[in-house]
C-alpha positions in Angstrom: -5.4 -108.2 -30.8 -8.4 -108.8 -31.0 -11.1 -106.8 -31.6 -13.6 -105.5 -29.1 -17.3 -107.1 -29.3 -20.1 -104.8 -29.6 -21.7 -103.3 -26.4 -24.6 -105.3 -26.1 -22.4 -108.6 -26.0 -19.7 -106.7 -23.4 -22.8 -106.1 -21.4 -24.4 -109.7 -21.6 -20.7 -111.0 -20.4 -21.1 -108.5 -17.8 -24.0 -109.5 -16.5 -22.7 -112.7 -16.7 -20.0 -112.6 -14.9 -22.3 -110.3 -12.2 -24.0 -113.3 -11.6 -20.7 -115.2 -11.8 -19.3 -113.5 -8.6 -22.8 -113.3 -7.0 -22.6 -117.8 -7.0 -18.7 -117.4 -5.9 -19.7 -115.1 -3.0 -22.5 -117.3 -1.9 -20.2 -120.4 -2.1 -17.6 -118.4 0.3 -20.2 -117.8 2.7 -21.3 -121.3 2.2 -17.6 -122.2 3.2 -17.4 -119.8 6.5 -20.5 -121.2 7.6 -19.9 -124.2 7.6 -16.5 -124.8 8.4 -15.9 -121.6 10.6 -13.9 -119.0 9.9 -10.5 -119.4 11.8 -7.6 -117.4 10.9 -5.7 -120.6 8.8 -9.5 -121.4 7.3 -10.1 -117.8 6.3 -7.1 -118.0 4.3 -7.6 -121.0 2.8 -11.2 -120.3 1.9 -9.8 -116.9 0.6 -7.2 -118.5 -1.5 -9.5 -121.0 -3.1 -11.9 -118.3 -3.9 -9.3 -116.2 -6.2 -8.7 -119.7 -7.5 -12.0 -120.4 -8.4 -13.1 -116.7 -9.4 -9.9 -117.1 -11.9 -11.2 -120.7 -13.2 -14.9 -119.3 -13.4 -13.7 -116.3 -15.8 -11.8 -118.5 -17.7 -14.0 -120.9 -18.3 -16.8 -118.7 -18.8 -14.6 -116.6 -21.4 -13.5 -119.7 -23.7 -17.2 -121.5 -23.6 -19.9 -118.8 -23.4 -18.5 -115.1 -24.1 -18.7 -113.0 -27.2 -15.2 -112.7 -27.6 -13.7 -116.1 -26.8 -11.1 -114.4 -24.5 -10.6 -113.1 -20.9 -11.4 -109.2 -20.7 -10.5 -107.1 -17.9 -14.1 -106.1 -17.5 -15.0 -110.0 -17.0 -12.6 -110.1 -13.6 -14.2 -106.6 -12.7 -17.7 -108.2 -13.0 -16.9 -110.9 -10.9 -15.2 -108.6 -8.3 -18.4 -106.3 -8.7 -20.5 -109.3 -7.9 -19.1 -111.2 -5.0 -18.7 -107.2 -3.7 -22.6 -106.8 -4.0 -23.1 -110.0 -2.5 -20.9 -109.7 0.8 -22.3 -106.2 1.0 -25.7 -107.1 0.5 -27.1 -110.7 0.9 -23.8 -111.9 3.4 -24.8 -110.4 6.3 -28.3 -110.7 6.1 -27.6 -114.6 5.9 -25.1 -114.3 8.9 -27.6 -112.8 11.0 -30.4 -115.3 9.7 -28.0 -118.3 10.8 -27.3 -116.8 14.5 -30.4 -116.3 15.0 -31.6 -120.1 14.3 -28.6 -121.0 16.4 -29.3 -118.5 19.0 -33.0 -120.1 19.1 -31.6 -123.7 19.0 -29.3 -123.5 21.9 -31.5 -121.0 23.8 -32.9 -124.4 26.1 -28.9 -125.6 26.4 -28.3 -121.8 27.5 -31.2 -121.9 30.0 -29.8 -125.3 31.8 -26.6 -123.9 31.7 -28.1 -120.9 33.7 -30.5 -122.2 35.7 -28.5 -125.6 36.8 -24.9 -126.1 36.2 -24.0 -122.6 36.9 -25.1 -123.0 40.4 -23.4 -126.1 40.8 -20.2 -124.8 39.9 -20.6 -121.6 41.9 -20.9 -124.2 44.6 -18.3 -126.5 43.7 -15.4 -123.6 43.6 -16.5 -122.3 46.9 -16.0 -125.3 48.1 -12.8 -125.6 46.7 -11.7 -122.4 48.0 -12.8 -123.4 51.8 -10.6 -126.2 51.2 -7.8 -124.3 50.1 -7.9 -121.9 52.6 -7.9 -124.7 55.4 -5.2 -126.5 54.4 -2.7 -123.5 53.5 -3.2 -122.2 57.1 -2.3 -125.7 58.5 0.6 -125.5 57.0 1.5 -121.7 56.9 1.1 -123.0 61.1 4.2 -125.3 60.8 7.5 -123.9 60.5 9.5 -124.7 57.7 12.7 -126.5 58.1 16.1 -124.4 56.8 17.7 -126.0 53.9 21.2 -124.6 55.2 23.8 -126.8 56.7 25.1 -125.4 60.5 28.9 -125.4 60.4 30.3 -125.8 64.0 31.7 -122.8 65.5 35.2 -122.2 64.5 36.0 -121.4 68.5 34.6 -124.7 69.2 36.0 -127.3 67.2 37.6 -130.5 68.5 40.5 -132.2 67.4 40.9 -136.2 68.1 
């Protein structure tokens, strides 16, 4: 078993891992914003994030950390960084991009409300009237009975 590094080295490693976790949270947020958050895509982004977290912890512990091996507090630091990102910066970024998208789509929304919605209502009304007229005409006709009528037994004629 390897000896435990000094407290200052542990705190330095933890701070590094917090930063890596924030970076990982930002990457996960960017994937969600760019490609969407459907059920399957969200699962894929989460699996990719877990794999990236494992890669970052192993790479950090091998290259930069004071102990040279992965330790539990490094993983906890990455997790804390991701949770900090998702709890503080992530919602603000989502709200900002939602506002920008709403601002950019405002002309299309006004065009739809003022031009396309009245045309759609008129078209639907015309189709309703057309259907109503044609179903009334068809209802007036008597439907044929699909059942075959046989002769009455008392009137059967033999040749």
